N, C-alpha and C positions, 0 to 999 in steps of 0.2 A: 140643329145642333149649333149651339155658340161656340166661340172660339175661348174657351177659358185661358186666362192668364194672355189674353190678347193676343192670342198667335203663338206665343212664344213655344208650347207645348203641342202644337197643332200637328208637325209629324209623326208624332207618337199616336195621336186622337186618329188622324187618317188612316193610319198601319191598323190599328183597333177597326175600325170602320169598316175596311176593305176585306177583311180576314174571312168572313163567310164566301166571299167571292176571289180569293185571292188567285187561283186561277185564271180568271176571266178578265185582271185588271192589274195594271202596275202603277205603284207608286214609285217615284223617283225624287231625286233634288234637283233643281233646275240650275241651283246657284247657291252661294252663301253670302251673306252681309253680316259686318261684324258692328259689334255697339257694345261699348264697356268691357272688350276683352271677349264678348260671347261671340258667337257665331249662329246666326238665324239662317235655318234654310229655308229657300223658298221651294215648296212643295209643287209638286207637276205629277198628275194623275190622268193616265192614258187607257183607254179603253175601247171595245169596237175593232173595226176591219184594220187590219195590217196594209190592205192592198192602198200603196200610194196613188194608185188611180181612184180610189173611191173618193167622194166628198167628205168634208171635215166640218167640225163644229167647235170651237174653243168657248169657255165658261170661265169668265176672268172675275175676281173681285180682288178688295184689299188693296187696290192702289192708291187709296188714300185711307191712310190708317184710321182716321177720325170717324170714315163712315163705314164703321164694322159690319153695318146691314148688307152690304154689298158681299162680302163674304159668309154672312149667315143664308144668305139666300142660296149661294151657290154650293155652300154645304148642304142645305137643306134639298136642295135638287139632287147633289149627288147621291144623299141617303136613300132618296126615293128610287133612284136607278137601282143601286144596291139591291133593296129590298125586292126588285121586280125581277132582278136577274136570272133567278132560278127558277120562277114560275112563270113569267108572262113571257107565252111563245112569240105575240106579235113584238114585245121588244127584244126578244133573242133573233128574231129575222131580221129586224131593223139594224141591230149590230154588227149583223154580218155586210150591213153595204154602205156603212158609216163609221168614219173615225172620230173620235171624241177626245177632246184634250180640256183638262180641266186644271187652271191656276186659281186656287181659293185665295191666297195669301201673297199677292207680290210686293207688299209694303210691311214686312214682320216688325222692321222696328217701328212705324209710323202706328200699328195694331198695339205694340206693347204699351207705346208712349201715349197713346191717343191724340195724335198728331197728324193732319193733313199730309207733311211731308215725310221725306226719310230721314234717316239718322242724319244727314248732312246739310238738313233743312231745305232739300230741294222737293220743291212739287212736281212728280215725275209726268203728270200730265200737262205739263209745259216744259219737258225737258229735252222734246225733238229739237234736231237741227235744222229748223225751218220756222220762219219768220210769217207772221201775217200779211196779209195785203191789205192796208188799207188802215181804217181805225180799230183801237182795241180800248174796250173801257181799261181804264187806269188802274194798276195792280193787278185786278183780277184777270184781266186777259196775258198777264205774263210778264216779269220784269228781271232785272239784273241788280236792282238796289242792293239788296242784303239778304240774306237768309232769313234773318230773324223777322222778316215779314213775309207773311203768308204770298203765295201765288209765285215765289222765286223761281227762277228758270236755270240758274246755275252761271257759271262762269263762262263769257265766250268763247268759244272756239275748243272748252275742256273737252273730253269725253262723255258720253252720256252717262248718268249713273248704273252703277251695277244694275238694281232692279230693272231699270228700262231696258237696257242691253239686254238683260235674261228673257225679259218678254217679247221684244222683237225678234231675237233669235229663236225663239220656241216657237212663235208663229212663222217665220220662214220653215222651220225644219218640218212642222206639222201640217200646214193649212196651205202653203205657197205651191202654186205649179199644178193644183187638183182643179177636176172641171168646176168646181163649185166650193166654196168654203165660206164661212160664216163665223164671225166671233161677235160676243156679248160680253159686254165690261159692265159688271154692275156697281153703281154710285148711288147716292144721295144726294140732294140739291133742293135749295130752296125754291118753293112754288107749291102749287095744290095739287098740282097735275102730274102723272107718272109719264115722263117723256123718252123717247125713244129716239135718238140722235145719231145720224151717219154724216160721212163727210161731205161736205167740206167743214171745217171748224176754222180756218184760215183766211177764207176769202167767200166771196157771195155768187162766184159763179157754180152753176150744177156741176158736179161730178160724173163722170161718164157714163157710173152704174144709175144713172136716175131711175130709169124705166124700172131696174130692178128692183129696185126699192120701193118703188111704188107698187108693182106688181106682188110683191110681198106685204105689203100692207093690206093691200085690197084682200089677198089671199087669207089673212088673219082676222080682216073685219068679217068677211062673209062666214068663216068658220066657226069664229066666236062673238058674235054682236053684242054680248050682254057684256065684252071686255072693253068694251068702247072707250074705257078711262085713259088709255094710252095717247099719247100726242105724238106722231112719229113725223120728223123733219129734220132738215139739215140743221145742224149746230149754228150755224152762220145767220139762221135766221134769227136767234135769241141773241147770240153777240160772237165775235170774233177772238181767237186768242192766239197766241204765239205758241209754237214748239208742242202742237197735239200729236201725240204718239200714233194716234188712228189715222191722222193725216200722212204723216210720214210713210207709216206701212202700206197705206193706200197708195199713194203715189209709187213707192217702190215697187209695189206689185204690179202695177200699172205698166211700169217702164220695161220689168225684167221678167214676168212670168206670164204664160199664158191663163185662161179660164176667168172666173169671177170670184172675185173677193168682196164680201160686204161686210164690214166693220160697224157695229153698233153700240151704243152706249145707252144703258138704261138707267134714268135718272130719276128717282123714286122721291116724289114731292115730300119734303117734310115737313111742310107747313099745315099738312092735314094732320100729324100726329101732334104738333106744337098745339094747333087748335081744339083738340081733343084732350090734351092735358098740359095747360098754359105752365104750369110747375117747372116743364121741359126747358123753359125760356133761361131759369137759372143755372143751367148746365151747358157749357158748349157742347158737351158727346151730346146732350138732349136735343141740341139743334138740328143735329144730323142722324138720329137713330130713334125709333122706338122702345120707349124705356118699359112700359108695362107689361108684364108677361103676355096676356090675351092679347095688345096689340102687335107684337112682336110676332106670334103665332100668327095673326091673321096676315101680317106683311108676308110672311115665307110661304104661306098659300096662295096669296094672290099672285104670285108670279109663277106658280109652278105650270100653267098653261101655257104660258108665253115661253118659257125655254124648252119645255117639251114638244111646243110646235115648232121651233127653230130645227131642233133636232130632225123631227121629221121631214120639214120642208126642203133641208139639206138633202137626206136620203133621195126625195123626191123631186129633184130640182127639174128633170126634162118634162115634169109634169105642169109647172106652171112657168118656167123661167120664158119670157116674152121671146120671140123671134121673128123676123120678117114685118109684116103690116102691122100687127098685133103690138109688137116692140114700138113702133112709130106713134100707135094711138098711146101707149102707156106713156110715152114720153111728152106727150103732149098734154095728158092731163096732169102730169107730174109737175110739169113747167108752171101751169095754169094755177096749179094750188099753191106750190112753194115759192115759183119766180113768175109772178104774174105780169111783169115789165117785160120778160123776154116771151112770153108766149106768144 
């Protein structure tokens, strides 16, 4: 399902989508943003277990409005869940044990305008009040020069943008303090590979849950060896950025909450689409999204396995989360792969 009108009528589309299972799923408005005198809702869908002690998974899209494919992937996954909820007994059992949060359009104004930034020219993924440690690439790593340039962080010392604040508060309300919570934020980016990034984006030192991330990577690769097209790594292996929302949330969780919180960013490699359809080079929108219908459908199918796996892995956390000596071994293997200088 694509976002017609670039997210403007998405709330109505979602209401229609969930109607067949309206008694099992809840649609809310997490917040409102305004542009040109029009209010845009930030849709929030929740389903599954209502037990605050259950594990949770969040599926996020549309943080960068230009990268509409992220929203489309999340909606395709939601549609698949809805189609299965009445007949798939294994899914019904799973939903009794895991809480699900879906935010398909965090940046509705950006979706409408086909811009990376929100209505104030702020890149939401550079908007958190944290600075990178060490070198960041010029502009791309986040800057405060002008909202007319991409990757603008916002005014120093100003509150976070509404969209950023709503996303953060939703994660606190629905994911924090649980034994295990996983977030997957769907984007597209330059490159030929589909990358799965996790903290840190702002520094080159390992995150505290490196062993858990490595264990999850191994679990996925062992379960789906045909899906080896994903490259999983800390974002800082590629480059560092200021103001990363997931670093901000990860560190807050570390300081204030128990349990394991694993935030991931899916960066779909858009060069593959350009390589197969070079005419997309003449459209900025085409730099970040598959244009041809059959290619869009292929991309939507491609990631359903990953999103379903994360849901199942969250529900089965005690079966694979490493403890004791195995955790030490996973930590060593992770350091050897991603931080060889520290191994």
